[in-house]
C-alpha positions as a Python dict, from the first residue, in 0.01 Angstrom:
ca = {
    (1, 'M'): (0, 0, 0),
    (2, 'K'): (279, 241, 96),
    (3, 'K'): (469, 160, -225),
    (4, 'N'): (160, 235, -435),
    (5, 'L'): (109, 564, -253),
    (6, 'I'): (473, 666, -313),
    (7, 'L'): (444, 583, -685),
    (8, 'L'): (123, 784, -707),
    (9, 'C'): (289, 1085, -543),
    (10, 'L'): (583, 1063, -783),
    (11, 'C'): (348, 1057, -1083),
    (12, 'I'): (161, 1362, -955),
    (13, 'M'): (489, 1549, -904),
    (14, 'L'): (602, 1470, -1259),
    (15, 'L'): (270, 1578, -1407),
    (16, 'A'): (279, 1900, -1207),
    (17, 'D'): (635, 1984, -1314),
    (18, 'D'): (619, 2315, -1506),
    (19, 'T'): (929, 2226, -1707),
    (20, 'V'): (754, 1937, -1888),
    (21, 'L'): (603, 2036, -2221),
    (22, 'I'): (590, 1831, -2540),
    (23, 'P'): (792, 1995, -2822),
    (24, 'K'): (522, 1906, -3078),
    (25, 'E'): (269, 2109, -2879),
    (26, 'I'): (503, 2407, -2870),
    (27, 'A'): (549, 2380, -3246),
    (28, 'L'): (173, 2369, -3297),
    (29, 'Q'): (117, 2674, -3076),
    (30, 'N'): (386, 2873, -3260),
    (31, 'A'): (252, 2762, -3599),
    (32, 'K'): (-104, 2868, -3515),
    (33, 'H'): (25, 3207, -3402),
    (34, 'A'): (219, 3253, -3729),
    (35, 'V'): (-78, 3150, -3945),
    (36, 'H'): (-306, 3389, -3761),
    (37, 'K'): (-64, 3675, -3821),
    (38, 'L'): (-31, 3588, -4191),
    (39, 'H'): (-404, 3552, -4243),
    (40, 'T'): (-473, 3882, -4067),
    (41, 'L'): (-213, 4064, -4277),
    (42, 'L'): (-309, 3926, -4618),
    (43, 'S'): (-683, 3906, -4567),
    (44, 'S'): (-720, 4257, -4427),
    (45, 'T'): (-504, 4406, -4704),
    (46, 'V'): (-691, 4228, -4984),
    (47, 'K'): (-1032, 4321, -4843),
    (48, 'T'): (-931, 4685, -4796),
    (49, 'K'): (-795, 4716, -5149),
    (50, 'Y'): (-1099, 4538, -5291),
    (51, 'R'): (-1339, 4764, -5103),
    (52, 'Q'): (-1157, 5091, -5168),
    (53, 'E'): (-1001, 5040, -5513),
    (54, 'G'): (-1175, 4739, -5670),
    (55, 'P'): (-1091, 4377, -5758),
    (56, 'L'): (-802, 4460, -5992),
    (57, 'S'): (-614, 4641, -5715),
    (58, 'A'): (-669, 4345, -5481),
    (59, 'A'): (-542, 4109, -5751),
    (60, 'K'): (-231, 4324, -5803),
    (61, 'F'): (-150, 4292, -5436),
    (62, 'C'): (-185, 3912, -5452),
    (63, 'A'): (20, 3886, -5771),
    (64, 'L'): (294, 4139, -5703),
    (65, 'E'): (320, 4203, -5329),
    (66, 'S'): (191, 3911, -5119),
    (67, 'Y'): (502, 3696, -5169),
    (68, 'S'): (732, 3977, -5052),
    (69, 'K'): (503, 4035, -4751),
    (70, 'I'): (549, 3671, -4652),
    (71, 'K'): (928, 3709, -4684),
    (72, 'E'): (914, 4014, -4458),
    (73, 'M'): (709, 3823, -4203),
    (74, 'N'): (959, 3536, -4204),
    (75, 'K'): (1237, 3779, -4114),
    (76, 'K'): (1034, 3901, -3818),
    (77, 'L'): (948, 3547, -3706),
    (78, 'G'): (1318, 3461, -3665),
    (79, 'S'): (1543, 3174, -3765),
    (80, 'N'): (1347, 2897, -3589),
    (81, 'I'): (1016, 2948, -3767),
    (82, 'S'): (911, 3008, -4127),
    (83, 'I'): (582, 3019, -4315),
    (84, 'K'): (483, 2968, -4678),
    (85, 'R'): (196, 2866, -4906),
    (86, 'I'): (200, 2555, -5127),
    (87, 'S'): (-30, 2403, -5387),
    (88, 'F'): (-33, 2156, -5675),
    (89, 'F'): (-244, 2421, -5852),
    (90, 'N'): (4, 2699, -5793),
    (91, 'R'): (20, 3042, -5946),
    (92, 'N'): (364, 3140, -5820),
    (93, 'P'): (631, 2879, -5913),
    (94, 'N'): (774, 2911, -5561),
    (95, 'A'): (449, 2772, -5421),
    (96, 'Y'): (491, 2422, -5562),
    (97, 'P'): (538, 2167, -5278),
    (98, 'Q'): (871, 2008, -5191),
    (99, 'K'): (908, 1629, -5196),
    (100, 'D'): (835, 1585, -4827),
    (101, 'E'): (523, 1803, -4859),
    (102, 'V'): (361, 1617, -5148),
    (103, 'N'): (204, 1337, -4943),
    (104, 'I'): (41, 1578, -4699),
    (105, 'L'): (-122, 1771, -4983),
    (106, 'K'): (-238, 1441, -5131),
    (107, 'A'): (-383, 1353, -4791),
    (108, 'F'): (-588, 1675, -4787),
    (109, 'D'): (-714, 1594, -5137),
    (110, 'L'): (-805, 1236, -5037),
    (111, 'I'): (-990, 1356, -4727),
    (112, 'E'): (-1183, 1609, -4935),
    (113, 'R'): (-1279, 1355, -5202),
    (114, 'S'): (-1383, 1107, -4933),
    (115, 'A'): (-1634, 1356, -4789),
    (116, 'A'): (-1458, 1320, -4453),
    (117, 'Y'): (-1409, 1599, -4202),
    (118, 'M'): (-1107, 1809, -4294),
    (119, 'P'): (-860, 1844, -4003),
    (120, 'K'): (-764, 2194, -3893),
    (121, 'E'): (-398, 2100, -3925),
    (122, 'I'): (-156, 1812, -3975),
    (123, 'V'): (175, 1801, -3785),
    (124, 'Q'): (469, 1633, -3962),
    (125, 'A'): (785, 1540, -3771),
    (126, 'M'): (1097, 1639, -3966),
    (127, 'G'): (1368, 1512, -3733),
    (128, 'Y'): (1484, 1606, -3389),
    (129, 'N'): (1262, 1888, -3256),
    (130, 'T'): (1169, 2014, -3605),
    (131, 'Y'): (811, 2004, -3731),
    (132, 'K'): (608, 2114, -4029),
    (133, 'V'): (250, 2211, -3953),
    (134, 'Y'): (8, 2210, -4247),
    (135, 'F'): (-312, 2416, -4248),
    (136, 'P'): (-551, 2350, -4540),
    (137, 'A'): (-619, 2663, -4749),
    (138, 'T'): (-979, 2673, -4868),
    (139, 'M'): (-1192, 2890, -5092),
    (140, 'S'): (-1366, 3064, -4807),
    (141, 'S'): (-1475, 3401, -4947),
    (142, 'K'): (-1627, 3565, -5254),
    (143, 'T'): (-1314, 3778, -5282),
    (144, 'C'): (-1103, 3465, -5346),
    (145, 'K'): (-1332, 3367, -5636),
    (146, 'K'): (-1238, 3686, -5818),
    (147, 'C'): (-892, 3535, -5877),
    (148, 'H'): (-933, 3161, -5820),
    (149, 'G'): (-1284, 3083, -5946),
    (150, 'E'): (-1377, 2946, -6288),
    (151, 'K'): (-1154, 3117, -6545),
    (152, 'S'): (-1450, 3198, -6768),
    (153, 'I'): (-1595, 3435, -6505),
    (154, 'V'): (-1267, 3597, -6392),
    (155, 'N'): (-1227, 3959, -6505),
    (156, 'P'): (-1018, 3969, -6829),
    (157, 'K'): (-795, 4241, -6681),
    (158, 'I'): (-721, 4021, -6381),
    (159, 'Q'): (-649, 3727, -6612),
    (160, 'K'): (-408, 3944, -6812),
    (161, 'L'): (-232, 4051, -6491),
    (162, 'F'): (-169, 3690, -6391),
    (163, 'E'): (-75, 3581, -6743),
    (164, 'D'): (191, 3854, -6762),
    (165, 'N'): (344, 3757, -6428),
    (166, 'Y'): (273, 3383, -6407),
    (167, 'P'): (254, 3226, -6756),
    (168, 'Y'): (212, 2875, -6611),
    (169, 'D'): (-70, 2972, -6378),
    (170, 'K'): (-283, 2676, -6258),
    (171, 'A'): (-479, 2848, -5981),
    (172, 'Y'): (-825, 2868, -6143),
    (173, 'G'): (-1140, 2658, -6121),
    (174, 'F'): (-1199, 2636, -5746),
    (175, 'K'): (-1543, 2627, -5585),
    (176, 'S'): (-1649, 2752, -5243),
    (177, 'G'): (-1511, 2537, -4963),
    (178, 'E'): (-1260, 2350, -5180),
    (179, 'V'): (-902, 2308, -5062),
    (180, 'R'): (-662, 2505, -5285),
    (181, 'G'): (-344, 2397, -5108),
    (182, 'A'): (-194, 2457, -4767),
    (183, 'V'): (-14, 2706, -4549),
    (184, 'V'): (298, 2539, -4407),
    (185, 'V'): (479, 2652, -4095),
    (186, 'T'): (818, 2498, -4020),
    (187, 'V'): (914, 2520, -3654),
    (188, 'K'): (1240, 2423, -3488),
    (189, 'I'): (1219, 2383, -3111),
    (190, 'E'): (1547, 2436, -2927),
    (191, 'D'): (1589, 2236, -2606),
    (192, 'N'): (1596, 2544, -2383),
    (193, 'N'): (1279, 2678, -2549),
    (194, 'I'): (1073, 2405, -2382),
    (195, 'N'): (1135, 2559, -2041),
    (196, 'I'): (1105, 2916, -2173),
    (197, 'E'): (769, 2851, -2342),
    (198, 'K'): (627, 2695, -2029),
    (199, 'R'): (758, 2976, -1810),
    (200, 'N'): (605, 3241, -2040),
    (201, 'E'): (278, 3053, -2041),
    (202, 'N'): (265, 3060, -1660),
    (203, 'E'): (352, 3431, -1646),
    (204, 'N'): (64, 3517, -1883),
    (205, 'K'): (-197, 3337, -1672),
}
């Protein structure tokens, strides 16, 4: 009886230890934060330009400025975290998936075609304390259709803009709710960050 009680106390102490936090969970938290920042930046800018200057201005931002905005964000995020967009139906050549990303995109496609519930994210282990977190990118607004809907209904001026900048554009033909690709956040968790993240979490409570 005493031995069982001692073991129980030890388990409680380990579970209560503030220094214990799973690296994958830290990666997921950081990835969600990065995606939220990216979505807020791009979505708010596109909507503002669309509302104030029209669909062509919004399309120009997507075609000519959004990629540089992501690069700027990556500099601010630091060396241990980076964010990008990928798709088999890419517009920008830089958005085509790498080899290790292909299967995850195929998984999103399979889930969609199977009429199964789409996960909010998929976490992929990339080695010691490094993770890629994939968030499905869907056609979720009417604004997106102005550039990614059926080509026959896209404004000819917008089509010309994309043709001039991306001659191998494949990013047309999507319907509402369909997955267009994914936002990928790569996170490296340093050993000392496990304690730091937990300590910051406690301080913010």
